[in-house]
PQR file with spaces between the fields and no chain letter, atoms N, CA, C, O and H, PARSE charges and radii, in Angstrom:
ATOM       1  N    MET     1      84.697  100.413  104.602 -0.4000 1.5000
ATOM       2  CA   MET     1      84.391   99.173  103.892 -0.0000 2.0000
ATOM       3  C    MET     1      85.432   98.120  104.265  0.5500 1.7000
ATOM       4  O    MET     1      86.575   98.446  104.584 -0.5500 1.4000
ATOM       5  N    ASP     2      85.025   96.873  104.220 -0.4000 1.5000
ATOM       6  CA   ASP     2      85.979   95.820  104.528 -0.0000 2.0000
ATOM       7  C    ASP     2      86.922   95.621  103.351  0.5500 1.7000
ATOM       8  O    ASP     2      86.761   96.253  102.306 -0.5500 1.4000
ATOM       9  H    ASP     2      84.096   96.608  103.960  0.4000 1.0000
ATOM      10  N    ASN     3      87.891   94.757  103.516 -0.4000 1.5000
ATOM      11  CA   ASN     3      88.904   94.565  102.488 -0.0000 2.0000
ATOM      12  C    ASN     3      88.513   93.566  101.414  0.5500 1.7000
ATOM      13  O    ASN     3      89.309   93.319  100.508 -0.5500 1.4000
ATOM      14  H    ASN     3      88.022   94.244  104.365  0.4000 1.0000
ATOM      15  N    ASP     4      87.335   92.986  101.474 -0.4000 1.5000
ATOM      16  CA   ASP     4      86.906   92.007  100.477 -0.0000 2.0000
ATOM      17  C    ASP     4      86.337   92.743   99.271  0.5500 1.7000
ATOM      18  O    ASP     4      85.169   93.133   99.269 -0.5500 1.4000
ATOM      19  H    ASP     4      86.688   93.186  102.211  0.4000 1.0000
ATOM      20  N    ASP     5      87.164   92.931   98.251 -0.4000 1.5000
ATOM      21  CA   ASP     5      86.741   93.688   97.077 -0.0000 2.0000
ATOM      22  C    ASP     5      85.960   92.853   96.074  0.5500 1.7000
ATOM      23  O    ASP     5      85.488   93.401   95.077 -0.5500 1.4000
ATOM      24  H    ASP     5      88.112   92.615   98.253  0.4000 1.0000
ATOM      25  N    THR     6      85.804   91.557   96.294 -0.4000 1.5000
ATOM      26  CA   THR     6      85.124   90.701   95.327 -0.0000 2.0000
ATOM      27  C    THR     6      83.624   90.965   95.268  0.5500 1.7000
ATOM      28  O    THR     6      82.985   90.634   94.269 -0.5500 1.4000
ATOM      29  H    THR     6      86.187   91.112   97.103  0.4000 1.0000
ATOM      30  N    ARG     7      83.049   91.552   96.312 -0.4000 1.5000
ATOM      31  CA   ARG     7      81.606   91.783   96.348 -0.0000 2.0000
ATOM      32  C    ARG     7      81.217   93.208   95.985  0.5500 1.7000
ATOM      33  O    ARG     7      80.030   93.536   96.003 -0.5500 1.4000
ATOM      34  H    ARG     7      83.569   91.822   97.123  0.4000 1.0000
ATOM      35  N    ARG     8      82.163   94.052   95.662 -0.4000 1.5000
ATOM      36  CA   ARG     8      81.874   95.457   95.389 -0.0000 2.0000
ATOM      37  C    ARG     8      81.889   95.750   93.904  0.5500 1.7000
ATOM      38  O    ARG     8      82.674   95.185   93.143 -0.5500 1.4000
ATOM      39  H    ARG     8      83.127   93.786   95.648  0.4000 1.0000
ATOM      40  N    SER     9      81.017   96.633   93.517 -0.4000 1.5000
ATOM      41  CA   SER     9      80.964   97.077   92.128 -0.0000 2.0000
ATOM      42  C    SER     9      81.887   98.273   91.939  0.5500 1.7000
ATOM      43  O    SER     9      82.441   98.807   92.900 -0.5500 1.4000
ATOM      44  H    SER     9      80.378   97.093   94.135  0.4000 1.0000
ATOM      45  N    GLY    10      82.043   98.682   90.683 -0.4000 1.5000
ATOM      46  CA   GLY    10      82.797   99.895   90.413 -0.0000 2.0000
ATOM      47  C    GLY    10      82.190  101.090   91.119  0.5500 1.7000
ATOM      48  O    GLY    10      82.913  101.956   91.611 -0.5500 1.4000
ATOM      49  H    GLY    10      81.594   98.248   89.903  0.4000 1.0000
ATOM      50  N    ALA    11      80.868  101.143   91.174 -0.4000 1.5000
ATOM      51  CA   ALA    11      80.181  102.256   91.847 -0.0000 2.0000
ATOM      52  C    ALA    11      80.495  102.264   93.340  0.5500 1.7000
ATOM      53  O    ALA    11      80.721  103.323   93.925 -0.5500 1.4000
ATOM      54  H    ALA    11      80.281  100.438   90.774  0.4000 1.0000
ATOM      55  N    ASP    12      80.508  101.079   93.954 -0.4000 1.5000
ATOM      56  CA   ASP    12      80.840  100.993   95.383 -0.0000 2.0000
ATOM      57  C    ASP    12      82.246  101.521   95.637  0.5500 1.7000
ATOM      58  O    ASP    12      82.470  102.315   96.551 -0.5500 1.4000
ATOM      59  H    ASP    12      80.324  100.219   93.479  0.4000 1.0000
ATOM      60  N    TRP    13      83.185  101.070   94.817 -0.4000 1.5000
ATOM      61  CA   TRP    13      84.575  101.498   94.997 -0.0000 2.0000
ATOM      62  C    TRP    13      84.736  102.979   94.688  0.5500 1.7000
ATOM      63  O    TRP    13      85.497  103.673   95.362 -0.5500 1.4000
ATOM      64  H    TRP    13      83.003  100.426   94.074  0.4000 1.0000
ATOM      65  N    PHE    14      84.030  103.469   93.677 -0.4000 1.5000
ATOM      66  CA   PHE    14      84.125  104.883   93.333 -0.0000 2.0000
ATOM      67  C    PHE    14      83.656  105.741   94.506  0.5500 1.7000
ATOM      68  O    PHE    14      84.311  106.715   94.877 -0.5500 1.4000
ATOM      69  H    PHE    14      83.412  102.905   93.129  0.4000 1.0000
ATOM      70  N    ASN    15      82.520  105.370   95.083 -0.4000 1.5000
ATOM      71  CA   ASN    15      81.997  106.108   96.235 -0.0000 2.0000
ATOM      72  C    ASN    15      82.963  106.055   97.411  0.5500 1.7000
ATOM      73  O    ASN    15      83.154  107.050   98.111 -0.5500 1.4000
ATOM      74  H    ASN    15      81.987  104.579   94.782  0.4000 1.0000
ATOM      75  N    GLU    16      83.564  104.902   97.624 -0.4000 1.5000
ATOM      76  CA   GLU    16      84.556  104.761   98.690 -0.0000 2.0000
ATOM      77  C    GLU    16      85.751  105.672   98.434  0.5500 1.7000
ATOM      78  O    GLU    16      86.266  106.302   99.358 -0.5500 1.4000
ATOM      79  H    GLU    16      83.409  104.094   97.055  0.4000 1.0000
ATOM      80  N    GLY    17      86.188  105.740   97.185 -0.4000 1.5000
ATOM      81  CA   GLY    17      87.320  106.596   96.833 -0.0000 2.0000
ATOM      82  C    GLY    17      87.030  108.060   97.077  0.5500 1.7000
ATOM      83  O    GLY    17      87.885  108.784   97.588 -0.5500 1.4000
ATOM      84  H    GLY    17      85.769  105.228   96.435  0.4000 1.0000
ATOM      85  N    ILE    18      85.831  108.511   96.719 -0.4000 1.5000
ATOM      86  CA   ILE    18      85.439  109.906   96.951 -0.0000 2.0000
ATOM      87  C    ILE    18      85.420  110.196   98.449  0.5500 1.7000
ATOM      88  O    ILE    18      85.914  111.228   98.904 -0.5500 1.4000
ATOM      89  H    ILE    18      85.136  107.923   96.304  0.4000 1.0000
ATOM      90  N    LYS    19      84.840  109.262   99.207 -0.4000 1.5000
ATOM      91  CA   LYS    19      84.770  109.440  100.661 -0.0000 2.0000
ATOM      92  C    LYS    19      86.174  109.541  101.256  0.5500 1.7000
ATOM      93  O    LYS    19      86.443  110.408  102.088 -0.5500 1.4000
ATOM      94  H    LYS    19      84.439  108.424   98.838  0.4000 1.0000
ATOM      95  N    CYS    20      87.057  108.657  100.828 -0.4000 1.5000
ATOM      96  CA   CYS    20      88.430  108.673  101.345 -0.0000 2.0000
ATOM      97  C    CYS    20      89.173  109.930  100.906  0.5500 1.7000
ATOM      98  O    CYS    20      89.907  110.530  101.691 -0.5500 1.4000
ATOM      99  H    CYS    20      86.839  107.953  100.152  0.4000 1.0000
ATOM     100  N    PHE    21      88.981  110.323   99.658 -0.4000 1.5000
ATOM     101  CA   PHE    21      89.652  111.512   99.143 -0.0000 2.0000
ATOM     102  C    PHE    21      89.258  112.745   99.946  0.5500 1.7000
ATOM     103  O    PHE    21      90.088  113.613  100.214 -0.5500 1.4000
ATOM     104  H    PHE    21      88.385  109.835   99.021  0.4000 1.0000
ATOM     105  N    ASN    22      87.994  112.814  100.325 -0.4000 1.5000
ATOM     106  CA   ASN    22      87.494  113.978  101.051 -0.0000 2.0000
ATOM     107  C    ASN    22      87.851  113.972  102.535  0.5500 1.7000
ATOM     108  O    ASN    22      87.678  114.995  103.198 -0.5500 1.4000
ATOM     109  H    ASN    22      87.319  112.109  100.107  0.4000 1.0000
ATOM     110  N    LYS    23      88.345  112.853  103.085 -0.4000 1.5000
ATOM     111  CA   LYS    23      88.631  112.776  104.532 -0.0000 2.0000
ATOM     112  C    LYS    23      89.778  113.673  104.969  0.5500 1.7000
ATOM     113  O    LYS    23      89.517  114.406  105.924 -0.5500 1.4000
ATOM     114  H    LYS    23      88.485  112.022  102.546  0.4000 1.0000
ATOM     115  N    PRO    24      90.942  113.751  104.475 -0.5600 1.5000
ATOM     116  CA   PRO    24      91.580  112.960  103.415  0.2800 2.0000
ATOM     117  C    PRO    24      92.199  111.662  103.953  0.5500 1.7000
ATOM     118  O    PRO    24      92.784  111.623  105.035 -0.5500 1.4000
ATOM     119  N    ASP    25      92.047  110.634  103.170 -0.4000 1.5000
ATOM     120  CA   ASP    25      92.636  109.334  103.463 -0.0000 2.0000
ATOM     121  C    ASP    25      93.287  108.858  102.170  0.5500 1.7000
ATOM     122  O    ASP    25      92.664  108.153  101.376 -0.5500 1.4000
ATOM     123  H    ASP    25      91.572  110.666  102.291  0.4000 1.0000
ATOM     124  N    GLY    26      94.530  109.243  101.966 -0.4000 1.5000
ATOM     125  CA   GLY    26      95.226  108.923  100.721 -0.0000 2.0000
ATOM     126  C    GLY    26      95.349  107.440  100.466  0.5500 1.7000
ATOM     127  O    GLY    26      95.209  106.995   99.327 -0.5500 1.4000
ATOM     128  H    GLY    26      95.035  109.816  102.611  0.4000 1.0000
ATOM     129  N    VAL    27      95.608  106.668  101.504 -0.4000 1.5000
ATOM     130  CA   VAL    27      95.759  105.217  101.338 -0.0000 2.0000
ATOM     131  C    VAL    27      94.441  104.602  100.874  0.5500 1.7000
ATOM     132  O    VAL    27      94.424  103.786   99.953 -0.5500 1.4000
ATOM     133  H    VAL    27      95.722  107.030  102.430  0.4000 1.0000
ATOM     134  N    GLY    28      93.352  104.988  101.504 -0.4000 1.5000
ATOM     135  CA   GLY    28      92.042  104.474  101.112 -0.0000 2.0000
ATOM     136  C    GLY    28      91.658  104.911   99.717  0.5500 1.7000
ATOM     137  O    GLY    28      91.072  104.136   98.961 -0.5500 1.4000
ATOM     138  H    GLY    28      93.366  105.651  102.252  0.4000 1.0000
ATOM     139  N    ALA    29      91.984  106.153   99.364 -0.4000 1.5000
ATOM     140  CA   ALA    29      91.667  106.651   98.026 -0.0000 2.0000
ATOM     141  C    ALA    29      92.447  105.885   96.963  0.5500 1.7000
ATOM     142  O    ALA    29      91.895  105.552   95.913 -0.5500 1.4000
ATOM     143  H    ALA    29      92.459  106.783   99.978  0.4000 1.0000
ATOM     144  N    VAL    30      93.720  105.603   97.221 -0.4000 1.5000
ATOM     145  CA   VAL    30      94.529  104.826   96.276 -0.0000 2.0000
ATOM     146  C    VAL    30      93.956  103.426   96.125  0.5500 1.7000
ATOM     147  O    VAL    30      93.840  102.915   95.011 -0.5500 1.4000
ATOM     148  H    VAL    30      94.167  105.873   98.073  0.4000 1.0000
ATOM     149  N    ARG    31      93.601  102.811   97.235 -0.4000 1.5000
ATOM     150  CA   ARG    31      93.046  101.445   97.197 -0.0000 2.0000
ATOM     151  C    ARG    31      91.758  101.417   96.365  0.5500 1.7000
ATOM     152  O    ARG    31      91.551  100.518   95.551 -0.5500 1.4000
ATOM     153  H    ARG    31      93.696  103.226   98.140  0.4000 1.0000
ATOM     154  N    ALA    32      90.911  102.405   96.582 -0.4000 1.5000
ATOM     155  CA   ALA    32      89.660  102.467   95.834 -0.0000 2.0000
ATOM     156  C    ALA    32      89.919  102.745   94.358  0.5500 1.7000
ATOM     157  O    ALA    32      89.281  102.143   93.494 -0.5500 1.4000
ATOM     158  H    ALA    32      91.079  103.136   97.243  0.4000 1.0000
ATOM     159  N    PHE    33      90.850  103.652   94.061 -0.4000 1.5000
ATOM     160  CA   PHE    33      91.198  103.961   92.679 -0.0000 2.0000
ATOM     161  C    PHE    33      91.699  102.708   91.959  0.5500 1.7000
ATOM     162  O    PHE    33      91.300  102.442   90.825 -0.5500 1.4000
ATOM     163  H    PHE    33      91.368  104.141   94.763  0.4000 1.0000
ATOM     164  N    GLU    34      92.560  101.950   92.604 -0.4000 1.5000
ATOM     165  CA   GLU    34      93.075  100.718   92.011 -0.0000 2.0000
ATOM     166  C    GLU    34      91.945   99.732   91.722  0.5500 1.7000
ATOM     167  O    GLU    34      91.933   99.084   90.676 -0.5500 1.4000
ATOM     168  H    GLU    34      92.884  102.166   93.525  0.4000 1.0000
ATOM     169  N    ALA    35      91.002   99.621   92.648 -0.4000 1.5000
ATOM     170  CA   ALA    35      89.887   98.683   92.468 -0.0000 2.0000
ATOM     171  C    ALA    35      88.985   99.099   91.317  0.5500 1.7000
ATOM     172  O    ALA    35      88.570   98.255   90.523 -0.5500 1.4000
ATOM     173  H    ALA    35      91.011  100.148   93.498  0.4000 1.0000
ATOM     174  N    VAL    36      88.676  100.390   91.214 -0.4000 1.5000
ATOM     175  CA   VAL    36      87.827  100.872   90.104 -0.0000 2.0000
ATOM     176  C    VAL    36      88.516  100.607   88.778  0.5500 1.7000
ATOM     177  O    VAL    36      87.890  100.116   87.839 -0.5500 1.4000
ATOM     178  H    VAL    36      89.014  101.076   91.859  0.4000 1.0000
ATOM     179  N    VAL    37      89.797  100.927   88.695 -0.4000 1.5000
ATOM     180  CA   VAL    37      90.548  100.742   87.451 -0.0000 2.0000
ATOM     181  C    VAL    37      90.620   99.271   87.067  0.5500 1.7000
ATOM     182  O    VAL    37      90.562   98.928   85.886 -0.5500 1.4000
ATOM     183  H    VAL    37      90.305  101.326   89.458  0.4000 1.0000
ATOM     184  N    LYS    38      90.746   98.408   88.063 -0.4000 1.5000
ATOM     185  CA   LYS    38      90.795   96.964   87.797 -0.0000 2.0000
ATOM     186  C    LYS    38      89.472   96.490   87.193  0.5500 1.7000
ATOM     187  O    LYS    38      89.466   95.636   86.307 -0.5500 1.4000
ATOM     188  H    LYS    38      90.793   98.687   89.022  0.4000 1.0000
ATOM     189  N    ILE    39      88.362   97.037   87.668 -0.4000 1.5000
ATOM     190  CA   ILE    39      87.044   96.661   87.153 -0.0000 2.0000
ATOM     191  C    ILE    39      86.814   97.250   85.769  0.5500 1.7000
ATOM     192  O    ILE    39      86.364   96.550   84.861 -0.5500 1.4000
ATOM     193  H    ILE    39      88.368   97.730   88.388  0.4000 1.0000
ATOM     194  N    ASP    40      87.121   98.538   85.602 -0.4000 1.5000
ATOM     195  CA   ASP    40      86.904   99.220   84.320 -0.0000 2.0000
ATOM     196  C    ASP    40      87.712  100.512   84.292  0.5500 1.7000
ATOM     197  O    ASP    40      87.355  101.472   84.976 -0.5500 1.4000
ATOM     198  H    ASP    40      87.486   99.106   86.339  0.4000 1.0000
ATOM     199  N    PRO    41      88.804  100.556   83.507 -0.5600 1.5000
ATOM     200  CA   PRO    41      89.652  101.739   83.479  0.2800 2.0000
ATOM     201  C    PRO    41      88.928  103.024   83.053  0.5500 1.7000
ATOM     202  O    PRO    41      89.340  104.119   83.436 -0.5500 1.4000
ATOM     203  N    ALA    42      87.874  102.899   82.280 -0.4000 1.5000
ATOM     204  CA   ALA    42      87.143  104.078   81.798 -0.0000 2.0000
ATOM     205  C    ALA    42      85.864  104.320   82.592  0.5500 1.7000
ATOM     206  O    ALA    42      84.990  105.063   82.146 -0.5500 1.4000
ATOM     207  H    ALA    42      87.539  102.009   81.969  0.4000 1.0000
ATOM     208  N    TYR    43      85.748  103.704   83.759 -0.4000 1.5000
ATOM     209  CA   TYR    43      84.530  103.801   84.560 -0.0000 2.0000
ATOM     210  C    TYR    43      84.136  105.255   84.807  0.5500 1.7000
ATOM     211  O    TYR    43      84.968  106.077   85.193 -0.5500 1.4000
ATOM     212  H    TYR    43      86.458  103.100   84.122  0.4000 1.0000
ATOM     213  N    ARG    44      82.875  105.560   84.584 -0.4000 1.5000
ATOM     214  CA   ARG    44      82.335  106.895   84.846 -0.0000 2.0000
ATOM     215  C    ARG    44      81.107  106.712   85.728  0.5500 1.7000
ATOM     216  O    ARG    44      80.261  105.863   85.448 -0.5500 1.4000
ATOM     217  H    ARG    44      82.199  104.893   84.270  0.4000 1.0000
ATOM     218  N    HIS    45      81.009  107.495   86.780 -0.4000 1.5000
ATOM     219  CA   HIS    45      79.957  107.344   87.779 -0.0000 2.0000
ATOM     220  C    HIS    45      78.967  108.497   87.673  0.5500 1.7000
ATOM     221  O    HIS    45      79.306  109.628   88.019 -0.5500 1.4000
ATOM     222  H    HIS    45      81.697  108.185   87.008  0.4000 1.0000
ATOM     223  N    LYS    46      77.746  108.232   87.200 -0.4000 1.5000
ATOM     224  CA   LYS    46      76.717  109.260   87.054 -0.0000 2.0000
ATOM     225  C    LYS    46      77.285  110.473   86.352  0.5500 1.7000
ATOM     226  O    LYS    46      77.773  110.365   85.227 -0.5500 1.4000
ATOM     227  H    LYS    46      77.470  107.312   86.919  0.4000 1.0000
ATOM     228  N    ASP    47      77.230  111.636   87.004 -0.4000 1.5000
ATOM     229  CA   ASP    47      77.737  112.853   86.390 -0.0000 2.0000
ATOM     230  C    ASP    47      79.172  113.163   86.800  0.5500 1.7000
ATOM     231  O    ASP    47      79.716  114.205   86.434 -0.5500 1.4000
ATOM     232  H    ASP    47      76.833  111.723   87.918  0.4000 1.0000
ATOM     233  N    TRP    48      79.774  112.271   87.550 -0.4000 1.5000
ATOM     234  CA   TRP    48      81.146  112.489   88.014 -0.0000 2.0000
ATOM     235  C    TRP    48      82.122  112.142   86.898  0.5500 1.7000
ATOM     236  O    TRP    48      81.815  111.321   86.034 -0.5500 1.4000
ATOM     237  H    TRP    48      79.333  111.425   87.847  0.4000 1.0000
ATOM     238  N    PRO    49      83.297  112.764   86.913 -0.5600 1.5000
ATOM     239  CA   PRO    49      84.348  112.372   85.985  0.2800 2.0000
ATOM     240  C    PRO    49      84.796  110.935   86.277  0.5500 1.7000
ATOM     241  O    PRO    49      84.469  110.366   87.320 -0.5500 1.4000
ATOM     242  N    ASN    50      85.538  110.373   85.349 -0.4000 1.5000
ATOM     243  CA   ASN    50      85.967  108.993   85.547 -0.0000 2.0000
ATOM     244  C    ASN    50      87.090  108.895   86.577  0.5500 1.7000
ATOM     245  O    ASN    50      87.588  109.902   87.079 -0.5500 1.4000
ATOM     246  H    ASN    50      85.803  110.834   84.502  0.4000 1.0000
ATOM     247  N    ALA    51      87.469  107.672   86.872 -0.4000 1.5000
ATOM     248  CA   ALA    51      88.485  107.430   87.905 -0.0000 2.0000
ATOM     249  C    ALA    51      89.811  108.096   87.557  0.5500 1.7000
ATOM     250  O    ALA    51      90.548  108.517   88.448 -0.5500 1.4000
ATOM     251  H    ALA    51      87.065  106.854   86.464  0.4000 1.0000
ATOM     252  N    LEU    52      90.114  108.193   86.279 -0.4000 1.5000
ATOM     253  CA   LEU    52      91.353  108.841   85.863 -0.0000 2.0000
ATOM     254  C    LEU    52      91.388  110.297   86.322  0.5500 1.7000
ATOM     255  O    LEU    52      92.434  110.793   86.740 -0.5500 1.4000
ATOM     256  H    LEU    52      89.515  107.851   85.554  0.4000 1.0000
ATOM     257  N    TYR    53      90.263  110.973   86.245 -0.4000 1.5000
ATOM     258  CA   TYR    53      90.186  112.359   86.701 -0.0000 2.0000
ATOM     259  C    TYR    53      90.612  112.472   88.165  0.5500 1.7000
ATOM     260  O    TYR    53      91.391  113.353   88.529 -0.5500 1.4000
ATOM     261  H    TYR    53      89.413  110.571   85.905  0.4000 1.0000
ATOM     262  N    TRP    54      90.092  111.573   88.994 -0.4000 1.5000
ATOM     263  CA   TRP    54      90.410  111.626   90.425 -0.0000 2.0000
ATOM     264  C    TRP    54      91.868  111.278   90.679  0.5500 1.7000
ATOM     265  O    TRP    54      92.499  111.843   91.572 -0.5500 1.4000
ATOM     266  H    TRP    54      89.459  110.857   88.698  0.4000 1.0000
ATOM     267  N    GLY    55      92.400  110.354   89.900 -0.4000 1.5000
ATOM     268  CA   GLY    55      93.819  110.032   90.024 -0.0000 2.0000
ATOM     269  C    GLY    55      94.685  111.226   89.678  0.5500 1.7000
ATOM     270  O    GLY    55      95.661  111.515   90.371 -0.5500 1.4000
ATOM     271  H    GLY    55      91.888  109.895   89.174  0.4000 1.0000
ATOM     272  N    GLU    56      94.328  111.924   88.603 -0.4000 1.5000
ATOM     273  CA   GLU    56      95.090  113.109   88.208 -0.0000 2.0000
ATOM     274  C    GLU    56      94.943  114.232   89.239  0.5500 1.7000
ATOM     275  O    GLU    56      95.898  114.958   89.517 -0.5500 1.4000
ATOM     276  H    GLU    56      93.536  111.689   88.040  0.4000 1.0000
ATOM     277  N    LYS    57      93.747  114.366   89.798 -0.4000 1.5000
ATOM     278  CA   LYS    57      93.517  115.393   90.821 -0.0000 2.0000
ATOM     279  C    LYS    57      94.378  115.111   92.060  0.5500 1.7000
ATOM     280  O    LYS    57      94.932  116.031   92.662 -0.5500 1.4000
ATOM     281  H    LYS    57      92.971  113.776   89.573  0.4000 1.0000
ATOM     282  N    THR    58      94.479  113.864   92.423 -0.4000 1.5000
ATOM     283  CA   THR    58      95.299  113.492   93.570 -0.0000 2.0000
ATOM     284  C    THR    58      96.767  113.783   93.306  0.5500 1.7000
ATOM     285  O    THR    58      97.477  114.255   94.194 -0.5500 1.4000
ATOM     286  H    THR    58      94.029  113.117   91.934  0.4000 1.0000
ATOM     287  N    ILE    59      97.229  113.505   92.084 -0.4000 1.5000
ATOM     288  CA   ILE    59      98.616  113.808   91.737 -0.0000 2.0000
ATOM     289  C    ILE    59      98.865  115.309   91.821  0.5500 1.7000
ATOM     290  O    ILE    59      99.920  115.740   92.285 -0.5500 1.4000
ATOM     291  H    ILE    59      96.652  113.122   91.363  0.4000 1.0000
ATOM     292  N    ALA    60      97.893  116.107   91.371 -0.4000 1.5000
ATOM     293  CA   ALA    60      98.051  117.561   91.429 -0.0000 2.0000
ATOM     294  C    ALA    60      98.203  118.032   92.877  0.5500 1.7000
ATOM     295  O    ALA    60      98.936  118.984   93.147 -0.5500 1.4000
ATOM     296  H    ALA    60      97.036  115.757   90.994  0.4000 1.0000
ATOM     297  N    GLU    61      97.519  117.373   93.800 -0.4000 1.5000
ATOM     298  CA   GLU    61      97.585  117.765   95.209 -0.0000 2.0000
ATOM     299  C    GLU    61      98.776  117.151   95.934  0.5500 1.7000
ATOM     300  O    GLU    61      99.222  117.673   96.956 -0.5500 1.4000
ATOM     301  H    GLU    61      96.924  116.600   93.581  0.4000 1.0000
ATOM     302  N    ASP    62      99.291  116.046   95.406 -0.4000 1.5000
ATOM     303  CA   ASP    62     100.434  115.366   96.019 -0.0000 2.0000
ATOM     304  C    ASP    62     101.361  114.886   94.908  0.5500 1.7000
ATOM     305  O    ASP    62     101.390  113.693   94.605 -0.5500 1.4000
ATOM     306  H    ASP    62      98.929  115.622   94.576  0.4000 1.0000
ATOM     307  N    PRO    63     102.124  115.802   94.291 -0.5600 1.5000
ATOM     308  CA   PRO    63     102.921  115.463   93.116  0.2800 2.0000
ATOM     309  C    PRO    63     104.029  114.439   93.369  0.5500 1.7000
ATOM     310  O    PRO    63     104.555  113.865   92.415 -0.5500 1.4000
ATOM     311  N    ASP    64     104.390  114.199   94.611 -0.4000 1.5000
ATOM     312  CA   ASP    64     105.431  113.217   94.908 -0.0000 2.0000
ATOM     313  C    ASP    64     104.879  111.817   95.146  0.5500 1.7000
ATOM     314  O    ASP    64     105.622  110.922   95.546 -0.5500 1.4000
ATOM     315  H    ASP    64     103.963  114.665   95.386  0.4000 1.0000
ATOM     316  N    ASN    65     103.592  111.617   94.907 -0.4000 1.5000
ATOM     317  CA   ASN    65     102.959  110.316   95.118 -0.0000 2.0000
ATOM     318  C    ASN    65     103.226  109.438   93.891  0.5500 1.7000
ATOM     319  O    ASN    65     102.474  109.462   92.917 -0.5500 1.4000
ATOM     320  H    ASN    65     102.988  112.345   94.582  0.4000 1.0000
ATOM     321  N    TYR    66     104.308  108.667   93.961 -0.4000 1.5000
ATOM     322  CA   TYR    66     104.735  107.876   92.810 -0.0000 2.0000
ATOM     323  C    TYR    66     103.767  106.753   92.479  0.5500 1.7000
ATOM     324  O    TYR    66     103.634  106.379   91.314 -0.5500 1.4000
ATOM     325  H    TYR    66     104.919  108.647   94.753  0.4000 1.0000
ATOM     326  N    ARG    67     103.093  106.212   93.478 -0.4000 1.5000
ATOM     327  CA   ARG    67     102.122  105.140   93.212 -0.0000 2.0000
ATOM     328  C    ARG    67     100.967  105.674   92.372  0.5500 1.7000
ATOM     329  O    ARG    67     100.514  105.008   91.441 -0.5500 1.4000
ATOM     330  H    ARG    67     103.202  106.515   94.425  0.4000 1.0000
ATOM     331  N    HIS    68     100.496  106.864   92.695 -0.4000 1.5000
ATOM     332  CA   HIS    68      99.422  107.449   91.898 -0.0000 2.0000
ATOM     333  C    HIS    68      99.909  107.780   90.491  0.5500 1.7000
ATOM     334  O    HIS    68      99.168  107.605   89.524 -0.5500 1.4000
ATOM     335  H    HIS    68     100.864  107.405   93.451  0.4000 1.0000
ATOM     336  N    GLN    69     101.123  108.248   90.371 -0.4000 1.5000
ATOM     337  CA   GLN    69     101.668  108.529   89.039 -0.0000 2.0000
ATOM     338  C    GLN    69     101.690  107.263   88.193  0.5500 1.7000
ATOM     339  O    GLN    69     101.349  107.285   87.010 -0.5500 1.4000
ATOM     340  H    GLN    69     101.725  108.390   91.157  0.4000 1.0000
ATOM     341  N    GLU    70     102.093  106.174   88.807 -0.4000 1.5000
ATOM     342  CA   GLU    70     102.151  104.885   88.118 -0.0000 2.0000
ATOM     343  C    GLU    70     100.750  104.429   87.699  0.5500 1.7000
ATOM     344  O    GLU    70     100.554  103.991   86.566 -0.5500 1.4000
ATOM     345  H    GLU    70     102.370  106.156   89.767  0.4000 1.0000
ATOM     346  N    LEU    71      99.784  104.532   88.602 -0.4000 1.5000
ATOM     347  CA   LEU    71      98.413  104.123   88.301 -0.0000 2.0000
ATOM     348  C    LEU    71      97.820  104.950   87.171  0.5500 1.7000
ATOM     349  O    LEU    71      97.208  104.404   86.253 -0.5500 1.4000
ATOM     350  H    LEU    71      99.943  104.888   89.523  0.4000 1.0000
ATOM     351  N    VAL    72      97.997  106.255   87.235 -0.4000 1.5000
ATOM     352  CA   VAL    72      97.448  107.134   86.201 -0.0000 2.0000
ATOM     353  C    VAL    72      98.071  106.807   84.848  0.5500 1.7000
ATOM     354  O    VAL    72      97.378  106.792   83.831 -0.5500 1.4000
ATOM     355  H    VAL    72      98.495  106.698   87.981  0.4000 1.0000
ATOM     356  N    SER    73      99.363  106.548   84.835 -0.4000 1.5000
ATOM     357  CA   SER    73     100.037  106.179   83.590 -0.0000 2.0000
ATOM     358  C    SER    73      99.473  104.881   83.020  0.5500 1.7000
ATOM     359  O    SER    73      99.242  104.782   81.815 -0.5500 1.4000
ATOM     360  H    SER    73      99.926  106.561   85.661  0.4000 1.0000
ATOM     361  N    GLU    74      99.250  103.892   83.874 -0.4000 1.5000
ATOM     362  CA   GLU    74      98.681  102.607   83.442 -0.0000 2.0000
ATOM     363  C    GLU    74      97.275  102.800   82.865  0.5500 1.7000
ATOM     364  O    GLU    74      96.942  102.222   81.831 -0.5500 1.4000
ATOM     365  H    GLU    74      99.438  103.973   84.853  0.4000 1.0000
ATOM     366  N    VAL    75      96.465  103.601   83.524 -0.4000 1.5000
ATOM     367  CA   VAL    75      95.089  103.823   83.069 -0.0000 2.0000
ATOM     368  C    VAL    75      95.082  104.523   81.716  0.5500 1.7000
ATOM     369  O    VAL    75      94.306  104.159   80.832 -0.5500 1.4000
ATOM     370  H    VAL    75      96.735  104.071   84.365  0.4000 1.0000
ATOM     371  N    LYS    76      95.933  105.513   81.552 -0.4000 1.5000
ATOM     372  CA   LYS    76      96.002  106.217   80.262 -0.0000 2.0000
ATOM     373  C    LYS    76      96.349  105.255   79.131  0.5500 1.7000
ATOM     374  O    LYS    76      95.787  105.355   78.040 -0.5500 1.4000
ATOM     375  H    LYS    76      96.563  105.808   82.271  0.4000 1.0000
ATOM     376  N    LYS    77      97.266  104.328   79.381 -0.4000 1.5000
ATOM     377  CA   LYS    77      97.633  103.333   78.374 -0.0000 2.0000
ATOM     378  C    LYS    77      96.443  102.439   78.038  0.5500 1.7000
ATOM     379  O    LYS    77      96.205  102.134   76.869 -0.5500 1.4000
ATOM     380  H    LYS    77      97.722  104.247   80.267  0.4000 1.0000
ATOM     381  N    GLN    78      95.697  102.020   79.054 -0.4000 1.5000
ATOM     382  CA   GLN    78      94.557  101.120   78.851 -0.0000 2.0000
ATOM     383  C    GLN    78      93.410  101.797   78.111  0.5500 1.7000
ATOM     384  O    GLN    78      92.628  101.138   77.425 -0.5500 1.4000
ATOM     385  H    GLN    78      95.890  102.267   80.003  0.4000 1.0000
ATOM     386  N    MET    79      93.316  103.111   78.255 -0.4000 1.5000
ATOM     387  CA   MET    79      92.191  103.833   77.643 -0.0000 2.0000
ATOM     388  C    MET    79      92.441  104.199   76.179  0.5500 1.7000
ATOM     389  O    MET    79      91.528  104.654   75.490 -0.5500 1.4000
ATOM     390  H    MET    79      93.951  103.646   78.813  0.4000 1.0000
ATOM     391  N    LYS    80      93.655  104.005   75.708 -0.4000 1.5000
ATOM     392  CA   LYS    80      93.969  104.332   74.308 -0.0000 2.0000
ATOM     393  C    LYS    80      93.386  103.318   73.369  0.5500 1.7000
ATOM     394  O    LYS    80      93.550  103.434   72.155 -0.5500 1.4000
ATOM     395  H    LYS    80      94.396  103.635   76.268  0.4000 1.0000
């Protein structure tokens, strides 16, 4: 996907994040996660868990990823 996030929905970004996560493309997954959270921190896509789930899953696989830790912390605060 191009870098113009103004034309994408939460669903578009969520799908991009899943695709990047499965490549694996950590940078792309983080970018997509940030975009979904910016649109809606509690976004849930069909039967998939919300963006927070994927952020936590990424942290579990890469515990030294401080940017993801920061994002997940921000999302948890917003969802309270």
